[in-house]
Structures are given as structure tokens and as C-alpha cells.
N, C-alpha and C positions, 0 to 999 in steps of 0.2 A: 870735671867730668869723670864719673866712676867707670869701672870696667864694664858694667852692664850697659850703660849709656853708649860707650864706645862700640860695643858689639851691635847694638840696635842701629846706631848710625852707620856702621860698616855695611850692614845687610839691607836696611830698609829705608834709610833717609834719602829723599830726592837729591839728586846731584846739584840741581840749580837753586836749591833753597839756601839762602844766606843765614837762616835761623837754625842751622844744623845743631842738634844737641840741646836746643832750647825748648822746642815745642814739636814733638812728634806724635801728637794726638791724631784723631781721625782726619782733621783738615791738614795737618802738617805732613802727612804721607803723600799728599798730592802737591806738586809744585805749581808755580804761577802759570806755567805753560800747559797745565793739565796732563802732566806726565808722572809716572810712578815707577818705583823699583820694587814695591811690595805688592804681592798678590795673595789673597786669602781665600781659601775654600773651606767652608764650614758646613758640618753636618750636625743637625740637632733636632730637637723636638720628637723623640729623645736623641741624646748623644748615642752614636753607634760606632765605636772604634773598629769593630770587626769589619764593617763596610768601608770606613774611611781608610783603614790600613791597606786596603787593596789599591787605593790611589797612591799612598805613600810608597809602597813597594813597587807598584807598577811604573811610576814615573822613573824610577831608578833602573829597573830591569828591562822595561820595554823601550823607554825613551833615552836612557843613558844620562838622565839629569841628576844634578846633585840632590841629596835628600833635603826636603823642606823641613822646617821646624814644626814640631807638634805642640799644640797648645790647648788648654782648657779655656773655654770662653767665660767661665765664672758663673754660668747660668744653666744652659741646657744643651750645650754642644761642644764638639771638638773641632779644632781648626788645623789646617796645614798652611804654614807661612812660606811662600816661595819668594826668593830674593833674586832680582835681576842685576847683572853687573852694570848695565846701562838702562836708563829710563826709557819707557815706551809710553805712547799716548794711552789714556784710559780706555778708549774703545778697543785697542789691540790687546790690552791686558784682560779686559772683560771677555773678548772672543776666545782667548786662550783658556780661561777658566770654564767657559761654556762647553767647548769641545772636550775638555778634560772631564767635566761632569757627565756628558753624554757617553764618553768612552768607558768610564769606570763606575758611574753611579746612575746609569740609565734606568735601572729598575726601582730607583728611589723616588718618591713623590717630590716634585720640584719645590713644593712649599717647605720641605725640610732642608733644602740646600741653599746656602747663602754664598754669593760670589762677589767679592769686594776687591777692587773698586767697582762701583756700579753707577750707571747713569740714572739720575732721578727723572725718569720719564713722566711720572705722575704730575709733578709740579714744575717741570722744566727748570729745576734748580741746579746747583753745582753737583758734581759727582760725589757719591758717598763712599766712605772708606771705613775700614775696621778701626776699632780703638786699639791702641798699641798695648801689647802684653809685656809685663804684668800690670794689672790695674785693679783697684777696688771698685766693685760694682755698687753704684749708689742705691739701686733698688733692692738689694738683698744683703749688703754688707759682706759679700764673699769676694774672693780674689780669682782673677784669671791668672794663668801661669803657663810657662813652657814646661814640658815634661819629656822624659826619655821614652823611646819607643817601647821598651820592655815594661815600663810602668803605666803606659797609657790604658791598657785594659782594666786596670784597677779602678779607674775613674769613670767607667762606662755609665754607672748609675748616678754618680755625683761628680760632674765635670767642673769642679771648683776646689779651692783651698779655703779653709776656715781662717787662716792667718796669712799675712804677707809672706811670699816666698823669699828665700835668702837671695839677695842680689848677686853675690858671687856664684852661688849655685846656678842661677839663671844664666849668668854670663858663661859659665863653664859649659852649659848645654849648647849655647850658640857658637862658641869659639870654633868648633870643628867644621861648621857649616860653610858651604861655598855658594857663591852667586852663579846664576845661569848666564853664560856668555851669550852675546847676540847670535852667534852661529848655532849654538845649542838650542836657543829659544826658537829660532826660525825653523830648524830641522824638526824639532818636536812638534811645532804647530802644523807643519806639513804632514807629518806622520799621523797625528791625531785626526786631522781633517780627512785623510784618505781612508781611515777606518770608520770614523763617526759619520761621515757623509759620503756614502757610496755614489759613484757617478751614475749608475743605473739601478736605483733601489727597487727592482722588481722582486717578487717572492723568492725566485730561485737564486738570484745573485745575492740577495740579502742573507739567505741561509748559508750560502757558500762563504760569504765574508765572515759570518759569525763562526762557522766551523773552523775557518783558517785561523782566526784570532784566538780560538780556544784550543787549537791543536797542541798537545803537550810537547811533541817532538820539535815543532817549529819554535815554540817558546824557549825550550832548552837550548836549541841551536843559537837563538838570538842572544841568550845570556852568555853562552860559551864564547861567542865571537865578539862580544862587546868589550873592547879593551879599556873602556872607561870604568868598568866595574872592578871590584876587588878580586884579586887573583884567586883567593880561596873560594869565592862564590862561583867563579868560572870553572874551577876544578870540580866542584860539586855537581855542576850542570853536566860536565863531561862524563862524570861517573854515572849519572842518571841516564845518560844517552847510550851507555854500553849495551843494555838489552836490545835497544832498537838496532844497533850496529850488528849484533849477533843474529838477530832475526833477519835482517836484510841479507847478511852473508849466507844464511841457510837457504833463503829463497833463491839466491843466485846459483848455489850449488845444485839445488833441485832442478833448476832450469837447464843447467849444463849437462846433467845426467840424462 
């Protein structure tokens, strides 16, 4: 088993699958009990990294989750590959991706968003999953591949590679990534549901919820107080909050006078 196969197994292989490292294709990502560790959110037709990057940064800043891998699907879209430390049933993984879509891609036409694994409701067949990256696409002879976040914008118009990616380079991109722990997964799901599905979705409460989720001061406070994020990022958030602090201090002084 080479280094890339080891990283793919570490992050995405089902725990209960005895064939680990042998077949991690679309079927191999779902174990015999219908559980998965890999969750894939894809935006395509066309690929739009500017929109998908909001999910990539949001799950880290808003939810405190590890960064997902970024991939080109070799055809018409970009993907985010989330890794779970422990397997979950396909419906639970699908529910997570759905609330994630509504939270960050709510203004994108649903037909452009793919969420895998997915239940095959049309034919009542087995669950569907993504094809593992990197892979040669049979219909166009192009390659899917993992890419770094700073290079992803370069592939917005052509989300593929013309030649097979270097396996060691792909492994190097995956090596720093971490899996989502069960506690992190459950907490993130609760937070997403509380924002994406308001308890009383009337016009006034809906507008208030939107305003709260977009309030820059609240966002910066969340980043600054999130001890799971990099310290440098939290320091930058604290610096950005300084004008708010000075403004609040000035208002208090005016009231006291």
C-alpha cells in the first residue's frame, strides 16, 4: 500500500470493511451495515469555488470542524471531502450535508449541488456514493484530483487535470487533515439545524435569524473565542473587533456624561 492509499484509508475507509485498501470505489466507501466515514459536498454545472469556499471556511470558523479536503471532480464541479472519525449511517450523513447546503449554499439551485452518500429514492436501490479521488474519468479522459485551497480558484473554469496527479503530492495534501470526532459532528449538526431550520419561521423571526447569522461582530466573537482554531486566526479576529470595542466604550462614556 503506497502513501496515498494509506491516507485515503485513514480518512475515508469504512471501519467495518475487511477490504480496506483494496477497493475504495463508490461502493467501497459504504460498509456492509450501510455506514460511512466519507461525506462529499459537490458544487458544479458550473464549478464555483467562490461559493463552495464559503462552506470550506465556514465549517472551520463557524462550526470549529477540521478542514475538509478540496477536490476537482474531473468534469464540471468542485468537491469538499469530509472525514468522520467514526462511521455513521448513510441517512445521518445525508442529513448533515443537507443542512450544510441550506446554511451556506441556500441561494444555489439545488440541481447544481450533489450530496453523497445519497439514498437512491428513485429506484429504491442501494445508497450512492462519490467515486474516490484521484481517478480517471472514463467519459472525458480527464482526472479528478485533490488540490490546495490557494490553488482551487485557478480551476474554476476547468475543474480537472489533463494528466494523472502525482500520488505523493496527493498524499501530502491529505496528510495534515483530521477526521471529525463524534462530539464535533453532533455539535455541528445541532448548530446547523438551529440556524437552517428556525423553530418559528415567520417573516420577522426569519429576518432576525438571518441578521444574527450575518452580524460581523458576532461572527468575529465566535472566531476569537473558538479555541479549536489557529491562534493567529483568533488574534486577527480580536484585532478586527477593536473598532467595535472603542465604539461601545465611547457610547458608555456619553451615557455617563
